[in-house]
C-alpha positions in Angstrom: -0.1 -0.1 -0.2 1.1 3.7 -0.3 0.6 5.4 2.9 0.5 8.9 3.5 1.1 10.5 7.5 0.2 13.8 8.6 1.6 14.7 11.1 2.3 18.8 12.7 5.0 17.8 14.9 7.7 15.6 13.9 11.6 15.7 14.7 13.5 17.2 16.4 10.6 17.5 18.6 9.8 14.7 20.9 6.6 13.4 22.1 4.0 10.9 22.0 3.3 11.9 18.5 6.4 11.9 16.9 7.5 8.9 18.8 3.8 7.0 17.3 4.7 8.4 13.6 8.3 7.3 14.0 7.3 3.9 14.8 4.9 3.6 12.4 6.8 4.3 9.5 9.4 1.9 10.5 7.2 -0.9 10.8 5.1 0.3 7.7 8.4 -0.1 5.6 10.2 -3.1 7.1 6.3 -4.8 6.6 7.2 -3.6 2.6 4.6 -0.4 2.5 5.3 2.5 0.4 5.0 5.2 3.4 5.5 9.3 3.2 5.6 11.6 6.3 3.9 15.6 5.3 4.7 17.7 8.6 5.4 21.3 9.2 9.0 22.7 9.3 10.6 24.6 12.6 11.3 27.3 10.3 10.1 29.2 7.4 11.9 27.4 5.0 10.7 24.1 3.3 12.1 21.1 2.5 12.7 17.5 2.0 14.3 14.5 3.6 13.9 11.5 1.9 10.4 10.3 2.9 9.6 13.4 4.8 8.0 16.6 3.4 8.8 19.3 5.5 6.4 22.7 4.7 7.7 26.0 5.9 5.9 27.1 9.2 5.4 30.3 11.9 4.8 30.0 15.7 1.5 29.3 16.5 1.4 31.3 19.7 -1.2 28.6 21.1 0.5 26.2 22.7 4.7 26.5 23.7 6.8 24.9 20.5 3.4 24.4 18.6 3.6 25.8 14.6 0.7 26.4 11.8 1.0 27.6 8.4 -1.5 29.5 6.3 -0.2 28.2 2.9 -2.9 25.5 1.4 -1.1 25.2 -1.8 2.8 24.0 -2.3 4.1 22.1 -5.1 4.9 19.2 -2.4 1.5 18.4 -2.7 1.5 18.5 -6.6 4.2 15.7 -5.8 2.0 13.8 -3.6 -1.3 13.8 -5.3 1.2 12.5 -8.6 2.4 9.8 -6.4 -1.6 8.6 -5.5 -1.8 7.5 -1.9 -3.8 4.7 -1.2 -4.7 6.2 2.1 -3.9 9.5 4.1 -3.4 8.8 8.3 -3.7 11.9 9.9 -1.8 12.2 13.2 -2.7 16.2 14.2 -6.1 18.2 14.2 -4.5 21.9 12.5 -2.2 22.5 9.0 -1.2 19.3 8.3 -4.7 17.7 8.6 -6.3 20.2 6.3 -3.6 19.7 3.4 -4.7 15.7 4.0 -8.0 17.0 3.7 -7.7 18.0 0.3 -5.4 15.6 -1.1 -8.2 13.5 0.0 -10.6 15.5 -1.5 -8.6 15.1 -4.9 -7.6 11.5 -4.9 -10.9 10.5 -3.8 -9.3 8.2 -0.7 -10.3 8.0 2.8 -9.1 9.7 5.7 -7.8 7.7 8.8 -7.3 9.9 12.3 -5.5 9.0 15.3 -6.4 11.4 18.2 -3.6 11.9 19.9 -4.4 14.8 22.4 -6.7 15.7 25.0 -6.8 19.4 24.5 -9.4 20.2 27.4 -7.1 19.5 29.4 -4.9 22.0 27.3 -7.3 24.3 26.9 -5.9 26.5 29.6 -3.6 28.1 27.2 -5.7 30.0 25.4 -9.4 29.9 26.9 -9.6 30.6 30.6 -13.1 28.5 31.5 -12.7 25.1 31.6 -16.0 24.8 30.7 -16.0 27.1 27.9 -12.7 25.2 26.3 -14.6 21.7 26.5 -17.7 23.2 24.8 -14.9 24.3 22.1 -12.9 21.7 21.9 -15.5 19.1 21.3 -17.3 21.6 18.4 -13.7 21.6 16.9 -13.7 17.8 17.1 -17.0 17.1 15.9 -16.3 19.6 12.9 -12.7 17.7 12.1 -13.7 14.0 12.5 -17.6 14.2 10.9 -14.5 14.4 7.8 -12.7 11.2 8.5 -13.9 7.9 7.8 -12.6 6.5 11.0 -10.7 7.1 13.9 -8.2 5.4 16.6 -8.2 5.2 19.7 -5.5 4.6 21.7 -7.5 4.4 24.6 -11.1 3.2 26.3 -10.7 7.0 27.8 -10.3 8.7 24.3 -13.0 6.6 22.9 -15.4 7.3 25.8 -14.6 10.9 25.5 -14.8 11.5 21.9 -18.2 9.5 22.1 -19.6 12.3 25.1 -18.2 15.2 22.0 -20.8 13.6 19.8 -18.8 11.9 17.2 -20.2 8.9 15.3 -17.2 8.2 13.4 -16.0 4.1 13.5 -14.0 4.2 15.8 -10.6 1.3 16.5 -9.0 1.7 19.6 -5.6 0.6 19.4 -3.1 1.4 21.8 0.7 2.6 20.2 3.5 0.6 21.0 7.3 1.3 21.2 10.6 -0.2 20.4 11.0 -2.2 23.6 14.3 -3.4 22.9 15.5 0.7 23.5 14.6 0.4 26.7 14.9 -3.3 28.5 19.1 -3.0 28.5 20.0 -2.3 31.5 23.4 0.2 32.3 26.2 -1.0 33.7 27.0 -0.5 37.7 30.0 2.1 36.7 27.5 3.5 34.4 24.5 4.0 36.7 27.3 5.1 39.7 28.6 7.7 37.3 25.3 8.7 36.1 23.8 9.1 39.4 27.1 11.0 40.9 26.5 13.5 38.5 23.1 14.3 39.2 24.0 14.4 43.4 21.7 10.7 44.2 23.7 8.6 46.7 23.7 5.1 45.4 22.0 4.3 48.8 19.0 6.6 47.6 15.6 5.4 46.4 14.5 7.2 43.1 11.0 8.1 41.9 11.0 8.9 38.4 8.7 10.9 36.4 9.9 11.1 33.0 7.8 13.9 30.3 7.0 17.3 29.0 6.9 19.9 32.0 3.6 21.4 31.4 1.1 22.5 33.7 -1.4 19.9 32.8 1.0 17.3 33.9 0.3 17.7 37.6 3.9 17.5 38.3 3.3 19.8 41.5 1.5 17.3 43.5 4.3 14.8 43.1 6.0 17.8 44.8 4.1 18.2 47.3 4.0 14.7 48.4 7.6 14.8 48.6 7.3 17.0 51.7 6.1 14.4 53.7 7.9 11.8 52.4 11.3 13.5 53.5 9.9 13.1 56.7 9.0 9.5 56.8 12.7 8.8 54.9 15.5 10.9 53.7 16.7 9.4 51.6 13.9 9.1 48.9 14.8 11.4 45.8 12.4 12.8 43.1 14.1 12.6 39.6 12.2 15.0 37.1 13.6 13.7 33.5 12.2 16.6 30.5 12.1 20.3 30.1 8.7 22.1 29.2 7.1 25.6 29.6 6.2 25.3 33.4 9.7 24.3 34.6 10.5 27.7 36.0 7.5 27.3 38.5 8.1 23.7 39.6 11.6 24.8 40.4 9.8 27.9 42.6 8.0 25.3 44.0 10.6 23.3 45.1 13.1 26.1 46.6 9.9 27.2 48.4 8.9 23.7 50.0 12.7 23.6 51.0 13.2 20.5 48.7 16.5 21.1 47.4 18.5 18.5 46.8 15.2 16.0 46.9 13.7 17.5 44.1 16.3 16.8 40.6 15.8 18.6 37.2 17.9 16.9 34.6 16.6 19.2 31.9 16.2 18.0 28.3 17.8 15.0 27.6 18.7 13.7 24.5 16.3 10.9 23.2 19.1 8.5 22.9 19.7 8.9 26.1 16.4 8.3 27.9 16.7 4.8 28.3 19.7 5.5 31.1 17.3 7.4 33.1 14.6 4.8 33.4 17.0 2.7 34.7 18.2 5.0 37.2 14.5 4.9 39.4 13.0 2.3 41.5 9.6 3.7 40.5 8.2 5.3 38.0 5.6 8.0 39.0 3.1 9.8 37.3 0.2 12.2 38.9 -1.2 13.1 35.4 -5.1 12.9 34.1 -4.4 14.7 31.1 -2.8 11.5 28.5 -4.5 9.7 25.9 -2.0 6.6 26.5 1.0 7.8 28.2 3.9 6.1 26.6 6.2 6.9 29.2 4.1 4.3 31.3 5.4 1.7 28.8 8.9 2.8 28.5 9.3 2.7 32.4 7.6 -0.7 32.2 10.1 -1.9 29.8 12.4 -0.6 31.8 11.3 -3.5 34.6 10.1 -0.3 36.7 6.6 -0.8 38.9 4.2 2.3 38.3 2.8 4.1 41.1 0.3 6.7 39.1 -2.9 8.8 40.0 -5.9 7.1 39.3 -7.2 8.0 35.6 -9.0 5.7 32.6 -6.4 5.6 30.2 -4.1 3.1 32.7 -6.8 0.8 32.6 -5.3 -2.0 31.1 -2.1 -0.8 32.0 -1.5 -1.1 35.6 -2.8 -4.3 37.4 -3.0 -2.7 41.0 -0.9 -4.7 43.1 0.8 -6.7 40.6 3.1 -4.4 38.2 2.4 -0.8 40.4 -0.4 1.3 41.8 -3.0 3.7 41.3 -3.2 6.2 43.6 -6.0 8.8 44.6 -4.6 10.9 47.2 -1.5 11.6 49.4 -1.6 8.8 52.0 -2.2 6.2 49.2 0.6 7.5 47.6 3.1 7.6 50.6 1.7 4.0 51.7 2.7 2.7 48.3 5.8 4.3 48.0 7.4 3.2 51.6 5.7 -0.6 51.1 8.1 -0.9 47.6 10.5 0.4 49.4 10.6 -1.2 52.4 10.0 -4.7 50.7 12.8 -5.5 48.8 11.3 -8.9 47.3 7.9 -7.6 46.7 9.9 -4.6 44.9 11.4 -7.2 42.5 8.7 -9.4 41.7 6.5 -5.8 40.3 9.7 -5.2 38.2 9.3 -8.4 36.9 6.0 -8.6 36.4 6.1 -4.7 35.0 8.6 -6.1 32.5 6.2 -8.7 31.5 2.9 -6.5 30.9 4.7 -4.3 28.7 5.4 -7.1 26.1 1.6 -6.6 25.1 2.6 -3.0 23.7 5.1 -4.0 21.5 5.9 -1.5 17.9 4.9 -4.7 16.1 1.5 -5.3 17.4 0.7 -2.0 17.2 1.6 -1.5 13.5 -0.3 -4.8 12.4 -3.1 -3.6 13.9 -3.2 -0.4 12.2 -2.8 -2.5 8.9 -5.4 -4.6 9.2 -7.8 -1.7 10.0 -6.2 0.7 7.1 -7.3 -2.5 4.6 -10.2 -2.6 6.3 -11.3 1.4 5.9 -10.2 1.2 2.4 -12.3 -1.1 1.5 -15.3 0.1 3.4 -14.4 3.1 1.7 -13.5 1.9 -2.2 -13.8 -2.3 -2.5 -12.3 -1.3 -5.9 -9.3 0.4 -4.5 -8.5 -2.9 -2.9 -8.4 -4.4 -6.0 -6.0 -2.1 -7.3 -3.6 -2.3 -4.1 -3.7 -6.3 -4.1 -5.0 -6.8 -0.7 
């Protein structure tokens, strides 16, 4: 099949959408498909790099690092029309989505859309009223998704939200997978000690690990608040926060105000190829966000052999088996109890680690791409049976 993937964000940006697109692209190519990516450039210059078409764009100002273009005509679009893809898989809801609409109409081919982002949790960046933000997000989502043939929801949570928005499109629940082998290889003892030393973490310290972008909606401030009582119960516990983002200064100020310097450590942005090293510094992966659609860091942590401790959220259904590979919590008391139980019982912790690694095997890149490929064929067949005869499916 000829498959066009469109996304407003791509390398060098590091986030869940980019990770999902990269994995899908690589796996589909391995399966013999002809795959191309249409995305936005990180500057005004358009360029083409192998299978990736970058269209010049400007800062969107709605959200940090967001970009947009008002150009609806570009020679690259003509090239993609002449290439004649069989299906377009859209990954974001703005500039490149509208490119996809134009291409699909011109070529009479279907669009499959993956809904990656819970925008109502991000509306505070441009709408102060949460209620109004949700109404606007629901209306915009209905408008866009009514023009697609089908929607991929990474979790039941996303599927439920979209149905509540009034979206009637055919929906497929397909969790994104990852390249597990990136995270399964442990650090050597010397590498681990050296990295810990660089971060001022003692070898005897227990480390709670948070990985991801530092945005207000990620609720990292809650984890910092929990560290006050944890420090009183056990002063050999550190919170290591890996990543960067628009809310970092506020979080660093909170750490200082609460007297937690040395107990809460920020790494800043870490090169993508080095992120697996930091997972292997942790003893427990922690997350307080309820804004995730799926949360690939949960899977990365499990593949690294880390038990999970996350605020209860619908996206964790089928990810955390309570007491088996980690825990979900609802309040500070539960969080502290679970942390201390895991740290104080090495045998229990080892079993949780093993179970977490086993659970991660459900989320392989191969399973993900195979499910997406089946969905492409089904959507194409429903849209135009003759097209499937042409593609040899």
